[in-house]
N, C-alpha and C positions, 0 to 999 in steps of 0.2 A: 725563709731562704729556700729557693727552689733547688731540687736535687739535680745533679748533672745528668744529662740525657744522652742516650746513644744517638749519634748523628745520622745513623741509617734508619733504624726503626722508630726513633724518637721516643722510646720508652725510657723511664729512669734506668740508669746503668745497672743497678742490681736486678732489674726486671727485664733486661734486654731479651728480645725474642729472636735475634738474628740466627742463633744456632739452629732454630727450628724452621727457618724460612728456606724452602727449596728454590731451585732455579730451573723451572720447567719450560721446555720448548712446546710451542703450540703452532699448528697451521694457521688457526684463526688469530688475527691480531685483536688486541683489546685496547680501547681508548676509554679511560676513566675520567669523567668530568666532574670534579668535586666542588660542591658549593663551599665557599670560604668558612662557613660556620662549622664545617666538619673537620677542618684542618687540625685544630688543637684538641679535638675530642679524644678522650682516652681510648675509646673503642673505634679507632680509625681503621676499619677493615679494608677500605679501598687502597690504602697505602700498603697493607700486607699483600694484597693481590698484585699490586704493581711490582713490589719487590720480588715476589715469587715467580713471576712470569717473564721470560726473556722478551716476548713479543707484546709487552704491555707498556702503556704510557699513561702517566697520571698528570692531568692539568688541573689547576685550581683557579677558580674565578667565578664571576657571575656572567660575564660576557666573553665570548671566544671569537674575536674577529678573524682569527686565522683558521677557524674550523674548516672552511671550504678547502684550504690547502691540505689540511690533515686528512681529508676524505678523498682527495683526488686520486684517481686510478685504482680505487678499491670498491668492493661490493659492501657498502656500509649499511648496517641495520642498527636500529635503536632498540635496546632492551628496555621496553616500557609498555605498560598496558594501554590499550585503546581499542575502539570498536573495529578497526581494520587490522589489528595486530594478528600475526600468524604464529601459531605455536611452533617452537623451534624444532620439535620432533616431526613436524609436518612439512618442513622445508625440503625442497628437492636437493639432492646432493650436488655439491659444487663441482663442476667439470674442471679438468686440469687446465683447460684453455681460458677459464674465467679469471677475472681479476681476483686478487686475494680477498678473503672475507675479513671485514672489520666489524667487530661488535662494539658499539658505543654504549657506555653504561653511565648514566647520571648517578651521582652519589650525594645523598643528603636525605633529609626527611621527605616524605611524599610532597609536602608543601614546597620545600626548597627545590626539589627536583622539577616540579611543575614550573617554578619561577625560572629555572634554567632554560626550560623549553620556551617559555614566553619571551625571554630575553634574547634567544638565539634562533631566529627563524630557520636557519639552515639545519639546526638540530631537530626542530619540530617537524620539518618536512621529510625527514628520513622515514623509510618504511619501517614499521614497528614489528617486533617479535616479542613473544612472551614465553615463559617457562610452562611446561605441562605440570599437572598436579604432582606433588612430591611429598617427601616427609616434612614434618614441622621443623621450623627453624630451631637451631641450637643457640640462638642469640637470646639467652634466657635473662639477661640483665638489662634489656632495653624493651620497653613496651612497644608492641607492634600494632598498627592500625587495623590489621586483619589477620585472621588465623593462618592464611597462606603466605603472609609476608615473610621475607627472608632478608638477611644482611647482604650487603654488596658482595662480599667474598663468597658467600654461599651461592648467590645468583651466578657469579662468574664460573664457579666450579660446575654447577649444574648445566650451564649453557655450554661450556667447553666439553663436558662429558658427552653431550649430544653432537655438537658440531664436529668434534675431532675424534669421535669414536673410531676405533676401539681404545684410543688413548684415554687414560684416567687422570684426574686432577685432584683427588682427595688429599694428596700431600699438602696442598695449599692450606688445608684446614687445621693442620697441626698447631701453628702459632695462634690461630683463632681460638681453638679449644683451650689452650693454656691461658690465653688472655681472659677468657670467660671464667675459667676456674679461679684465676687469681682475683678477679673482681668479686666473685662470690665469697671467697675467703676473706677479702678485705672488709666487706660489708658485714660479714657474720651470717650464719645460717638463719638466725631469728629474723634479722632485717630482710634477708632475701625471701624467706617464706612469707613474711607479712606483705612485701611489696610486689613479689613476682610469683608467689605460689611455690610450693615444694616441687622439686623435680620428680618426674616419674621414676619409680623403682624398677630396676631391671628384673625381668622375669626369671 
């Protein structure tokens, strides 16, 4: 029998994260496009990002026929690597007279994110941006395809810290950190160490 879940964060009621989720304003708008396979994943960081940002929107699906309407009138960029992707810290500042910036973020495994681009030509056609090198991911309970890979919520925080500087968005990571610690506790340190390696000790 499944445990009752919070209708907002979708975590089991005893593990609800809502008290830790902020409501942050950002100049840059964020559109999160989530592959359906991530919707019920216990580590759904895109949902945490959408709940924590006033100017964020989460859409779930494989095809998004309304995407051109969602992009209309905005300076949209796709946060996804590619040969022509520009590092976010190298983008020119947005002038007051420019359309509002919209950061489009696909959410899923790398394979599923590529499927989203393949299924949505309007998405694949967007100019791409990437994050500059940064600290390693705190997403310690999910195997990453590369050393510099980060979770969706970490990517959103890093991107907004650049685009909306001097505003900071680390408060979004509070429920994420609690979620990770809870997963580690649930699996036990022995299992965590065997499957993911022991965490680094603070100096």
